[in-house]
Kinemage of the C-alpha trace (Angstrom):
@kinemage 1
@onewidth
@group {chain A} dominant
@subgroup {mainchain}
@vectorlist {calphas} color= white
{ca unk a 1} P -10.152 20.555 58.196
{ca unk a 2} L -12.301 17.681 57.768
{ca unk a 3} L -14.766 16.012 60.383
{ca unk a 4} L -13.269 12.496 61.775
{ca unk a 5} L -16.178 10.061 61.058
{ca unk a 6} L -15.332 7.921 64.571
{ca unk a 7} L -15.320 10.751 66.888
{ca unk a 8} L -17.000 13.588 65.045
{ca unk a 9} L -14.100 15.994 65.697
{ca unk a 10} L -12.384 18.260 63.036
{ca unk a 11} L -8.749 17.022 62.625
{ca unk a 12} L -6.605 19.055 60.035
{ca unk a 13} L -6.656 17.791 56.790
{ca unk a 14} L -2.876 17.507 56.493
{ca unk a 15} L 0.007 17.350 59.272
{ca unk a 16} L 2.159 20.455 59.526
{ca unk a 17} L 4.551 20.803 57.148
{ca unk a 18} L 3.333 18.152 54.672
{ca unk a 19} L 3.529 19.024 50.871
{ca unk a 20} L 0.605 19.344 48.902
{ca unk a 21} L 0.085 16.613 46.598
{ca unk a 22} L -1.901 18.125 43.092
{ca unk a 23} L -3.909 15.404 41.501
{ca unk a 24} L -4.266 15.742 37.894
{ca unk a 25} L -7.519 15.824 36.413
{ca unk a 26} L -8.208 13.429 33.851
{ca unk a 27} L -10.316 14.436 31.007
{ca unk a 28} L -12.781 12.059 29.353
{ca unk a 29} L -12.014 11.852 25.426
{ca unk a 30} L -13.810 14.170 23.450
{ca unk a 31} L -16.334 12.905 20.902
{ca unk a 32} L -14.075 14.059 18.008
{ca unk a 33} L -11.456 11.914 19.741
{ca unk a 34} L -13.722 8.946 20.020
{ca unk a 35} L -14.833 9.141 16.584
{ca unk a 36} L -11.193 9.013 15.505
{ca unk a 37} L -10.497 6.042 17.332
{ca unk a 38} L -13.515 3.930 16.060
{ca unk a 39} L -12.509 4.977 12.707
{ca unk a 40} L -9.053 4.039 13.095
{ca unk a 41} L -9.982 0.286 14.363
{ca unk a 42} L -12.313 -0.105 11.636
{ca unk a 43} L -9.690 0.636 8.997
{ca unk a 44} L -7.217 -1.683 11.090
{ca unk a 45} L -9.657 -4.537 10.749
{ca unk a 46} L -10.379 -4.151 7.161
{ca unk a 47} L -7.178 -4.026 6.203
{ca unk a 48} L -6.092 -6.614 8.649
{ca unk a 49} L -8.930 -9.110 6.623
{ca unk a 50} L -7.457 -8.018 3.247
{ca unk a 51} L -3.887 -9.376 4.529
{ca unk a 52} L -5.256 -12.424 5.863
{ca unk a 53} L -7.112 -13.237 2.471
{ca unk a 54} L -4.113 -12.239 0.412
{ca unk a 55} L -1.993 -14.419 2.721
{ca unk a 56} L -4.050 -17.373 2.394
{ca unk a 57} L -4.856 -17.044 -1.333
{ca unk a 58} L -0.916 -16.623 -1.996
{ca unk a 59} L -0.004 -19.919 0.145
{ca unk a 60} L -3.052 -21.730 -1.625
{ca unk a 61} L -1.602 -20.955 -4.985
{ca unk a 62} L 2.431 -21.997 -3.662
{ca unk a 63} L 1.582 -24.812 -1.839
{ca unk a 64} L -1.879 -26.833 -3.132
{ca unk a 65} L -1.520 -30.117 -5.020
{ca unk a 66} L -2.317 -30.705 -8.356
{ca unk a 67} L -3.844 -27.161 -9.501
{ca unk a 68} L -3.582 -26.550 -13.140
{ca unk a 69} L -1.095 -23.515 -14.378
{ca unk a 70} L -3.947 -20.824 -14.792
{ca unk a 71} L -5.721 -21.431 -11.281
{ca unk a 72} L -2.521 -21.499 -9.853
{ca unk a 73} L -1.702 -17.963 -11.305
{ca unk a 74} L -5.200 -16.543 -10.236
{ca unk a 75} L -4.737 -17.724 -6.623
{ca unk a 76} L -1.270 -16.112 -6.555
{ca unk a 77} L -2.308 -12.800 -8.330
{ca unk a 78} L -5.265 -12.444 -5.832
{ca unk a 79} L -3.120 -13.119 -2.760
{ca unk a 80} L -0.303 -10.576 -4.221
{ca unk a 81} L -3.008 -7.770 -4.884
{ca unk a 82} L -4.606 -8.240 -1.311
{ca unk a 83} L -0.872 -7.972 0.156
{ca unk a 84} L 0.264 -4.794 -2.070
{ca unk a 85} L -2.691 -3.437 -0.980
{ca unk a 86} L -2.161 -3.629 2.630
{ca unk a 87} L 1.638 -2.564 2.251
{ca unk a 88} L 0.554 0.630 0.182
{ca unk a 89} L -1.935 1.506 2.783
{ca unk a 90} L 0.358 0.957 5.701
{ca unk a 91} L 2.778 3.165 4.114
{ca unk a 92} L 0.579 6.056 3.303
{ca unk a 93} L -0.343 6.700 6.906
{ca unk a 94} L -3.198 9.694 6.978
{ca unk a 95} L -2.024 10.769 10.690
{ca unk a 96} L 0.046 9.393 13.781
{ca unk a 97} L -3.375 8.235 15.511
{ca unk a 98} L -4.367 6.048 12.370
{ca unk a 99} L -2.270 3.061 11.209
{ca unk a 100} L -3.495 3.033 7.787
{ca unk a 101} L -5.560 5.776 5.824
{ca unk a 102} L -9.558 5.973 5.331
{ca unk a 103} L -10.411 2.954 3.852
{ca unk a 104} L -12.984 3.101 0.399
{ca unk a 105} L -16.397 3.895 1.105
{ca unk a 106} L -19.237 2.831 -1.708
{ca unk a 107} L -22.389 4.747 -1.664
{ca unk a 108} L -25.574 2.320 -1.291
{ca unk a 109} L -26.180 1.275 -4.933
{ca unk a 110} L -22.499 -0.128 -5.077
{ca unk a 111} L -22.916 -1.655 -1.651
{ca unk a 112} L -26.115 -3.470 -2.696
{ca unk a 113} L -24.285 -4.913 -5.667
{ca unk a 114} L -21.199 -5.967 -3.744
{ca unk a 115} L -23.828 -7.771 -1.222
{ca unk a 116} L -25.735 -9.591 -3.523
{ca unk a 117} L -22.257 -10.685 -5.468
{ca unk a 118} L -21.245 -12.158 -1.963
{ca unk a 119} L -24.734 -13.872 -1.697
{ca unk a 120} L -24.104 -15.939 -5.283
{ca unk a 121} L -20.514 -16.457 -4.261
{ca unk a 122} L -21.907 -18.263 -1.130
{ca unk a 123} L -24.237 -20.289 -3.258
{ca unk a 124} L -21.214 -21.450 -5.369
{ca unk a 125} L -19.171 -21.930 -2.265
{ca unk a 126} L -21.395 -25.005 -1.326
{ca unk a 127} L -21.770 -26.536 -4.333
{ca unk a 128} L -17.585 -26.281 -4.960
{ca unk a 129} L -17.393 -27.784 -1.489
{ca unk a 130} L -19.847 -31.107 -1.741
{ca unk a 131} L -16.893 -33.080 -2.880
{ca unk a 132} L -18.948 -36.062 -1.444
{ca unk a 133} L -21.972 -35.771 -3.832
{ca unk a 134} L -20.415 -34.668 -6.935
{ca unk a 135} L -16.701 -35.280 -6.343
{ca unk a 136} L -13.841 -32.716 -7.721
{ca unk a 137} L -11.052 -30.703 -6.724
{ca unk a 138} L -12.222 -27.268 -4.620
{ca unk a 139} L -8.853 -25.524 -4.879
{ca unk a 140} L -8.584 -26.253 -8.410
{ca unk a 141} L -11.904 -25.050 -8.842
{ca unk a 142} L -13.435 -28.434 -10.173
{ca unk a 143} L -16.923 -29.067 -9.675
{ca unk a 144} L -17.130 -32.787 -10.073
{ca unk a 145} L -20.123 -34.122 -12.284
{ca unk a 146} L -21.452 -31.761 -15.439
{ca unk a 147} L -24.210 -34.192 -16.942
{ca unk a 148} L -25.968 -32.410 -19.777
{ca unk a 149} L -27.721 -35.279 -21.752
{ca unk a 150} L -29.038 -38.318 -21.219
{ca unk a 151} L -27.362 -41.573 -22.078
{ca unk a 152} L -24.443 -39.845 -21.967
{ca unk a 153} L -21.373 -40.001 -19.781
{ca unk a 154} L -20.788 -37.011 -17.394
{ca unk a 155} L -17.923 -34.619 -18.025
{ca unk a 156} L -15.684 -32.760 -15.655
{ca unk a 157} L -17.288 -29.633 -14.146
{ca unk a 158} L -13.861 -27.385 -14.390
{ca unk a 159} L -13.983 -23.769 -14.267
{ca unk a 160} L -11.584 -21.499 -16.372
{ca unk a 161} L -10.478 -22.989 -19.242
{ca unk a 162} L -7.936 -21.582 -21.487
{ca unk a 163} L -10.318 -20.316 -23.751
{ca unk a 164} L -12.330 -16.850 -24.660
{ca unk a 165} L -15.332 -17.923 -22.760
{ca unk a 166} L -13.796 -18.161 -19.582
{ca unk a 167} L -12.028 -14.850 -20.232
{ca unk a 168} L -15.060 -13.165 -21.282
{ca unk a 169} L -16.940 -14.093 -18.128
{ca unk a 170} L -14.185 -13.045 -15.601
{ca unk a 171} L -14.119 -9.562 -17.846
{ca unk a 172} L -17.729 -8.844 -16.719
{ca unk a 173} L -16.887 -10.138 -12.878
{ca unk a 174} L -13.865 -7.652 -13.293
{ca unk a 175} L -16.438 -4.608 -13.930
{ca unk a 176} L -16.738 -4.259 -9.924
{ca unk a 177} L -13.691 -2.234 -10.278
{ca unk a 178} L -15.954 0.704 -11.497
{ca unk a 179} L -17.599 0.833 -8.384
{ca unk a 180} L -14.673 2.083 -6.346
{ca unk a 181} L -14.880 6.022 -5.979
{ca unk a 182} L -11.378 6.169 -6.292
{ca unk a 183} L -11.367 4.994 -9.981
{ca unk a 184} L -14.278 7.261 -10.556
{ca unk a 185} L -12.563 9.948 -9.635
{ca unk a 186} L -9.178 8.946 -11.466
{ca unk a 187} L -11.274 8.677 -14.736
{ca unk a 188} L -13.210 11.882 -14.075
{ca unk a 189} L -9.778 13.804 -14.235
{ca unk a 190} L -8.674 11.591 -17.280
{ca unk a 191} L -12.169 12.467 -19.434
{ca unk a 192} L -15.633 13.280 -18.285
{ca unk a 193} L -16.870 11.377 -21.075
{ca unk a 194} L -14.909 8.113 -20.121
{ca unk a 195} L -15.957 8.389 -16.689
{ca unk a 196} L -19.459 8.519 -17.985
{ca unk a 197} L -19.071 5.418 -19.829
{ca unk a 198} L -17.299 3.670 -16.966
{ca unk a 199} L -20.085 4.271 -14.532
{ca unk a 200} L -23.119 3.105 -16.535
{ca unk a 201} L -20.441 0.064 -17.693
{ca unk a 202} L -20.581 -0.935 -14.025
{ca unk a 203} L -24.315 -2.109 -14.328
{ca unk a 204} L -23.220 -4.522 -16.970
{ca unk a 205} L -21.660 -6.685 -14.053
{ca unk a 206} L -25.071 -8.389 -13.167
{ca unk a 207} L -25.439 -9.118 -17.533
{ca unk a 208} L -23.912 -12.571 -17.134
{ca unk a 209} L -25.151 -14.448 -13.984
{ca unk a 210} L -28.685 -13.023 -14.881
{ca unk a 211} L -28.218 -14.815 -18.451
{ca unk a 212} L -26.783 -17.981 -16.492
{ca unk a 213} L -29.602 -18.476 -14.411
{ca unk a 214} L -32.072 -18.023 -17.240
{ca unk a 215} L -30.472 -20.195 -19.588
{ca unk a 216} L -29.796 -23.040 -17.396
{ca unk a 217} L -33.159 -22.862 -15.729
{ca unk a 218} L -34.652 -23.302 -19.019
{ca unk a 219} L -32.343 -25.963 -20.565
{ca unk a 220} L -31.440 -27.790 -17.748
{ca unk a 221} L -33.916 -27.159 -14.984
{ca unk a 222} L -34.508 -30.495 -13.878
{ca unk a 223} L -30.338 -31.313 -13.346
{ca unk a 224} L -29.335 -27.695 -12.617
{ca unk a 225} L -27.150 -28.990 -9.848
{ca unk a 226} L -24.992 -31.003 -12.130
{ca unk a 227} L -25.280 -28.225 -15.260
{ca unk a 228} L -22.596 -25.575 -16.037
{ca unk a 229} L -24.061 -22.863 -14.041
{ca unk a 230} L -21.419 -23.422 -11.169
{ca unk a 231} L -18.270 -23.352 -13.219
{ca unk a 232} L -19.229 -20.295 -15.475
{ca unk a 233} L -20.770 -18.610 -12.441
{ca unk a 234} L -17.561 -19.127 -10.906
{ca unk a 235} L -15.473 -17.682 -13.735
{ca unk a 236} L -17.466 -14.620 -13.376
{ca unk a 237} L -16.703 -14.659 -9.488
{ca unk a 238} L -13.090 -14.913 -10.177
{ca unk a 239} L -13.093 -11.679 -12.336
{ca unk a 240} L -15.240 -10.127 -9.251
{ca unk a 241} L -12.862 -11.137 -6.763
{ca unk a 242} L -9.544 -9.904 -8.862
{ca unk a 243} L -11.898 -6.710 -9.265
{ca unk a 244} L -12.429 -6.068 -5.616
{ca unk a 245} L -8.412 -6.653 -4.925
{ca unk a 246} L -7.362 -4.452 -7.578
{ca unk a 247} L -9.805 -1.841 -6.219
{ca unk a 248} L -8.567 -1.953 -2.848
{ca unk a 249} L -4.808 -1.703 -3.787
{ca unk a 250} L -6.113 1.509 -6.219
{ca unk a 251} L -7.752 3.253 -3.536
{ca unk a 252} L -4.810 2.920 -1.160
{ca unk a 253} L -2.087 3.884 -3.699
{ca unk a 254} L -4.177 6.546 -5.262
{ca unk a 255} L -4.824 10.099 -4.085
{ca unk a 256} L -5.335 12.515 -6.999
{ca unk a 257} L -6.716 16.170 -6.484
{ca unk a 258} L -8.293 17.816 -9.391
{ca unk a 259} L -6.791 21.568 -10.303
{ca unk a 260} L -8.656 24.629 -9.735
{ca unk a 261} L -9.071 24.956 -13.444
{ca unk a 262} L -11.427 21.722 -13.617
{ca unk a 263} L -13.269 21.978 -10.352
{ca unk a 264} L -16.206 23.914 -11.814
{ca unk a 265} L -16.361 21.202 -14.609
{ca unk a 266} L -16.352 17.855 -12.108
{ca unk a 267} L -19.012 19.720 -10.071
{ca unk a 268} L -21.228 20.102 -12.980
{ca unk a 269} L -20.648 16.657 -13.903
{ca unk a 270} L -21.816 15.439 -10.438
{ca unk a 271} L -25.042 17.587 -10.603
{ca unk a 272} L -25.980 16.094 -14.057
{ca unk a 273} L -28.945 13.719 -13.924
{ca unk a 274} L -27.391 10.832 -16.057
{ca unk a 275} L -24.657 10.907 -13.595
{ca unk a 276} L -26.659 10.803 -10.372
{ca unk a 277} L -29.515 8.379 -11.485
{ca unk a 278} L -26.560 5.563 -11.990
{ca unk a 279} L -26.755 4.846 -8.561
{ca unk a 280} L -30.503 4.170 -7.950
{ca unk a 281} L -30.024 1.885 -11.139
{ca unk a 282} L -27.319 -0.130 -9.039
{ca unk a 283} L -29.563 -0.349 -6.287
{ca unk a 284} L -32.137 -2.213 -8.368
{ca unk a 285} L -29.243 -4.216 -9.873
{ca unk a 286} L -28.431 -5.476 -6.561
{ca unk a 287} L -31.969 -6.655 -5.555
{ca unk a 288} L -31.795 -8.292 -8.920
{ca unk a 289} L -28.474 -10.299 -8.304
{ca unk a 290} L -30.087 -11.233 -4.896
{ca unk a 291} L -32.980 -12.881 -6.592
{ca unk a 292} L -30.860 -14.636 -9.030
{ca unk a 293} L -28.495 -16.111 -5.926
{ca unk a 294} L -31.707 -17.268 -4.170
{ca unk a 295} L -33.325 -18.732 -7.134
{ca unk a 296} L -29.955 -20.712 -8.107
{ca unk a 297} L -30.114 -22.197 -4.239
{ca unk a 298} L -33.593 -23.235 -4.587
{ca unk a 299} L -32.657 -25.226 -7.599
{ca unk a 300} L -29.544 -26.725 -6.060
{ca unk a 301} L -32.015 -27.968 -3.236
{ca unk a 302} L -34.232 -28.975 -5.631
{ca unk a 303} L -32.450 -30.742 -8.101
{ca unk a 304} L -29.457 -31.974 -6.048
{ca unk a 305} L -29.461 -35.568 -6.189
{ca unk a 306} L -31.046 -35.722 -9.904
{ca unk a 307} L -29.048 -37.320 -13.134
{ca unk a 308} L -29.750 -37.598 -16.443
{ca unk a 309} L -30.967 -41.084 -17.484
{ca unk a 310} L -28.005 -43.272 -17.891
{ca unk a 311} L -25.332 -40.640 -17.300
{ca unk a 312} L -24.307 -41.047 -13.509
{ca unk a 313} L -26.054 -43.121 -10.618
{ca unk a 314} L -27.830 -40.681 -8.131
{ca unk a 315} L -26.372 -40.354 -4.523
{ca unk a 316} L -29.653 -40.314 -2.921
{ca unk a 317} L -31.763 -37.284 -1.572
{ca unk a 318} L -30.090 -34.526 0.627
{ca unk a 319} L -30.984 -34.715 3.909
{ca unk a 320} L -33.097 -31.731 5.638
{ca unk a 321} L -29.669 -30.329 7.198
{ca unk a 322} L -27.964 -30.062 3.555
{ca unk a 323} L -31.202 -28.459 1.945
{ca unk a 324} L -31.449 -25.945 4.596
{ca unk a 325} L -27.850 -25.106 4.205
{ca unk a 326} L -28.197 -24.937 0.426
{ca unk a 327} L -31.310 -22.572 0.636
{ca unk a 328} L -30.020 -20.191 3.372
{ca unk a 329} L -26.497 -20.003 1.619
{ca unk a 330} L -27.180 -16.696 -0.218
{ca unk a 331} L -28.903 -15.673 2.868
{ca unk a 332} L -26.158 -16.215 5.063
{ca unk a 333} L -23.680 -14.554 2.171
{ca unk a 334} L -25.368 -11.550 1.621
{ca unk a 335} L -25.686 -11.060 5.670
{ca unk a 336} L -22.091 -11.757 6.531
{ca unk a 337} L -21.223 -9.137 3.662
{ca unk a 338} L -24.086 -6.570 5.055
{ca unk a 339} L -22.940 -6.759 8.424
{ca unk a 340} L -19.087 -6.465 7.505
{ca unk a 341} L -19.926 -3.685 5.425
{ca unk a 342} L -22.084 -1.895 8.099
{ca unk a 343} L -19.504 -2.273 11.066
{ca unk a 344} L -16.582 -1.664 8.948
{ca unk a 345} L -18.347 1.609 7.699
{ca unk a 346} L -17.520 1.029 4.167
{ca unk a 347} L -20.994 2.070 2.799
{ca unk a 348} L -22.079 5.844 3.018
{ca unk a 349} L -25.361 7.738 2.440
{ca unk a 350} L -23.849 10.720 1.146
{ca unk a 351} L -25.069 12.218 -1.944
{ca unk a 352} L -23.362 12.509 -5.283
{ca unk a 353} L -22.857 16.368 -4.938
{ca unk a 354} L -21.869 16.235 -1.287
{ca unk a 355} L -19.145 13.563 -2.054
{ca unk a 356} L -17.685 15.366 -4.672
{ca unk a 357} L -17.778 18.681 -3.129
{ca unk a 358} L -15.810 16.901 -0.001
{ca unk a 359} L -13.109 15.723 -2.981
{ca unk a 360} L -12.859 19.228 -4.407
{ca unk a 361} L -12.102 20.655 -0.915
{ca unk a 362} L -10.033 18.020 0.868
{ca unk a 363} L -6.605 17.219 -0.349
{ca unk a 364} L -6.528 13.198 -0.557
{ca unk a 365} L -3.852 12.711 2.319
{ca unk a 366} L -5.716 14.627 4.838
{ca unk a 367} L -9.396 13.339 3.739
{ca unk a 368} L -9.486 11.079 6.686
{ca unk a 369} L -8.578 13.592 9.597
{ca unk a 370} L -10.973 16.510 7.986
{ca unk a 371} L -13.565 14.264 6.883
{ca unk a 372} L -13.794 12.820 10.378
{ca unk a 373} L -13.638 16.213 11.922
{ca unk a 374} L -16.553 17.596 9.954
{ca unk a 375} L -18.862 14.712 10.073
{ca unk a 376} L -18.288 15.429 14.211
{ca unk a 377} L -19.229 18.805 13.646
{ca unk a 378} L -22.579 18.117 11.420
{ca unk a 379} L -23.399 15.731 14.035
{ca unk a 380} L -23.109 18.558 16.921
{ca unk a 381} L -25.107 20.829 14.654
{ca unk a 382} L -27.727 18.229 14.297
{ca unk a 383} L -27.980 17.930 18.016
{ca unk a 384} L -28.178 21.536 18.511
């Protein structure tokens, strides 16, 4: 019986003969289930962005007008790699609750290199889109004017000519491929010395941007905005973009696990100082690359309207808004890449030994579910 609120009398809770209806209890989702849902949302967001980038690049390569053959091939190849990565990831579902398998997760040093490279790409993108000041064709990676000497007519500032220098610049940017954990694990299974070489070779990712900024600053510092820094840096950026796309594709198709006989050898490799210290070197290289991007932005802002005498007329000094855009471009690019990496969970703070131990213990197909459960259990232990 329950009390009546109007007359304070006790009334029967139900009329005689009425059927009792049981209300099912709604249990809130557990901590592990919430973690799986968040991880699934992040995986879907990453692969969706990858698919949109691939679709845009493919359409640009197919329908943009007045493109050179090698640039059309670049846009088409970039788009096909991104779409192939998404298709392979969608076909390899980790569990019924997750539409895509676990995304690739790099360590702090590798993430710092990618974020700094994003800052440099942002600076080059601002220069590429400044058609009113320099001319050019952004889709064809044409930067307009290149004025190296006084009293000489300016030349076209075009990226990626069919020559060995252009391929060499792109190859150095392609070294970003060795930052992906799936590539490192594949090379470890092939040969430990080969994996060591590839891991240290990933530090060569910053060699050409550093050389490029030093050379152009000393020889063409007064006319940096119309120097060949932009077209040579863009060739490096093309290799960087293709390396990221191929790394995403490889991470979505490769899920090899080591044999039991080789696990002891691989554990010893991960514990070796010359293997672990590469990550610290990557962190330092990422900071150096970020400084290169900021120096390039400052030089662009200072020499935006400078031209060698008798080469080309000056378009006039840039306004304050344009200077702010140029100087803040690397900061904006780094912040955008960093926020995306943190929100999507692309960076991990686990040690080398812990990361390899998980790989030795967990099959690649079930990595997402088991790793998510272990992360939740470790968080519970810390709270207790």
